C-alpha positions in Angstrom: 0.1 0.2 0.2 1.4 3.1 -0.7 1.5 6.1 1.3 -1.2 8.6 1.2 -0.4 12.6 1.5 -3.3 14.0 3.3 -5.6 16.4 0.8 -7.8 17.4 3.6 -8.7 21.2 3.1 -7.9 21.3 0.0 -10.6 21.3 -3.0 -11.4 19.1 -5.9 -12.2 21.1 -9.1 -13.8 18.6 -11.6 -11.9 18.6 -15.0 -14.3 19.2 -18.2 -13.0 14.9 -18.5 -15.2 14.0 -15.8 -18.8 12.5 -17.3 -20.2 11.5 -13.8 -23.0 14.2 -13.9 -23.0 14.5 -10.0 -20.1 15.7 -10.5 -20.5 18.2 -13.6 -18.3 21.5 -13.1 -18.5 20.3 -9.2 -16.0 21.9 -6.3 -15.4 19.7 -3.2 -14.1 20.7 -0.1 -12.0 17.7 1.2 -13.1 17.6 4.5 -11.3 14.3 5.6 -9.0 12.1 3.5 -6.4 9.7 4.7 -6.0 6.0 3.6 -9.1 5.0 4.7 -10.6 7.2 2.1 -11.8 10.7 1.8 -15.0 12.5 2.4 -15.8 16.0 0.9 -18.5 18.2 0.2 -20.0 19.6 -3.2 -19.5 24.0 -2.5 -21.4 24.8 -5.6 -24.7 22.9 -5.7 -28.2 24.8 -4.5 -30.8 23.4 -4.1 -34.7 25.4 -3.6 -34.6 24.2 -0.1 -34.6 26.9 2.5 -32.7 26.0 5.5 -35.7 26.3 7.8 -37.6 24.2 6.0 -35.2 20.9 7.6 -33.3 22.3 10.3 -35.4 25.6 11.8 -33.0 26.2 14.6 -30.4 27.0 12.3 -31.6 29.1 10.2 -31.1 32.2 10.8 -27.3 31.8 11.2 -27.4 30.2 7.9 -25.2 32.4 4.9 -26.9 33.9 2.0 -28.4 31.9 -0.2 -30.1 30.6 3.1 -30.8 27.1 1.1 -29.4 23.7 2.0 -26.9 22.5 -0.6 -26.4 19.2 -2.1 -23.1 18.0 -0.5 -23.0 15.0 -2.7 -24.8 11.8 -3.8 -24.1 10.1 -0.5 -26.4 9.4 2.4 -28.8 12.6 1.1 -31.0 12.6 4.3 -27.7 13.3 6.5 -27.4 16.7 7.3 -23.6 18.4 7.4 -22.9 22.0 8.8 -19.8 23.7 7.9 -18.9 26.9 9.4 -16.0 29.6 9.7 -14.6 30.6 12.9 -12.2 32.7 13.7 -8.9 32.5 16.0 -7.1 29.5 17.4 -10.2 28.2 19.5 -13.2 27.3 18.4 -16.3 27.1 21.0 -17.7 23.5 21.9 -20.1 22.2 19.1 -17.6 22.9 16.5 -14.4 20.9 15.1 -11.7 22.3 12.9 -11.6 20.8 9.7 -8.9 23.6 7.8 -7.7 26.6 8.9 -10.7 28.6 10.4 -13.3 26.1 8.4 -14.9 23.6 10.8 -17.9 20.8 11.1 -20.4 21.9 13.3 -22.8 19.6 15.2 -26.5 20.7 14.1 -27.5 17.9 17.1 -26.0 21.0 19.3 -27.8 24.4 20.1 -27.4 27.0 17.9 -27.0 29.1 20.6 -24.2 28.0 21.8 -22.5 28.3 18.6 -24.3 32.0 17.6 -21.8 34.3 19.2 -18.5 32.7 17.5 -19.7 31.3 14.3 -18.7 33.7 10.9 -20.9 31.8 8.6 -22.4 28.8 8.5 -23.8 26.4 5.7 -25.4 23.2 5.6 -25.2 20.4 3.5 -27.3 17.6 2.9 -24.6 14.5 1.9 -21.5 14.2 0.6 -19.0 12.4 -1.6 -17.3 9.9 -0.3 -14.6 7.6 -1.9 -13.4 4.2 -0.6 -9.7 3.5 0.0 -7.5 4.4 -2.9 -10.8 5.8 -5.1 -9.7 9.3 -5.0 -6.1 8.6 -6.0 -6.9 6.8 -8.5 -9.5 9.0 -10.0 -6.7 12.0 -9.8 -4.5 9.8 -11.7 -7.1 9.3 -14.0 -7.6 12.9 -14.7 -11.1 13.9 -13.4 -9.9 16.1 -10.7 -7.9 19.2 -10.0 -6.2 19.9 -6.8 -5.9 23.5 -5.3 -5.6 25.3 -2.2 -9.0 26.0 -0.7 -10.0 29.8 0.8 -12.7 30.2 4.0 -14.8 32.3 1.1 -14.8 29.3 -1.5 -17.0 27.4 1.1 -19.7 30.2 1.1 -19.5 32.2 -1.6 -22.5 34.3 -2.7 -23.0 33.1 -6.1 -22.0 29.3 -5.9 -23.1 28.8 -9.3 -19.9 30.8 -10.2 -17.5 29.3 -8.2 -15.8 26.6 -10.9 -14.4 29.2 -12.8 -13.6 31.3 -10.0 -11.8 28.7 -8.4 -9.7 28.3 -11.7 -9.5 31.7 -13.2 -7.6 32.5 -9.5 -5.0 29.6 -10.4 -1.4 30.9 -11.0 -0.7 28.3 -14.0 -2.8 26.9 -17.3 -5.6 26.1 -15.1 -7.0 29.6 -15.6 -7.3 29.1 -19.3 -9.5 26.0 -18.3 -12.0 28.8 -16.7 -12.8 29.8 -20.0 -13.8 25.8 -21.3 -17.3 26.2 -22.6 -20.0 24.4 -21.1 -20.9 22.6 -24.8 -17.5 22.0 -26.6 -19.6 20.7 -29.7 -21.4 24.5 -29.8 -17.4 26.5 -30.8 
């Protein structure tokens, strides 16, 4: 077994060659990545469902747009809360993932976190890979791996996130941002 270098906290940006419709132009934040597999959330798939419709106590703390995002194709009936909390120590009910980004315990009372919460977004489901599966997809060229920024999780226009993340890269990846939605129309 080869050693796995953790990509936790980094972004997976779908390449135009990725044909899985679940990940077409997806931007995935990796919340966990080790030899046992990987878990992430798709950041740019807002749903029409208001947070208040499914997790009413958290609705007032959710950032704009105040909707639930589809975090991936796995366990769509499960919710994950992701929040930015500045500083070195986070409150009870929050677990740091990378930098100021962490997971919120949605079973905890919202008022426990409200004073320290910078931003909150709710995701239904997640993206998951078994041991070695993500590494195989990376070798096949399905994903670009880039650094994340706290603002990526809370992009006010999530439908523009794929292009935005690629455009800020200081390499040939910046040119991929102009890749047409349907190359056959060129």
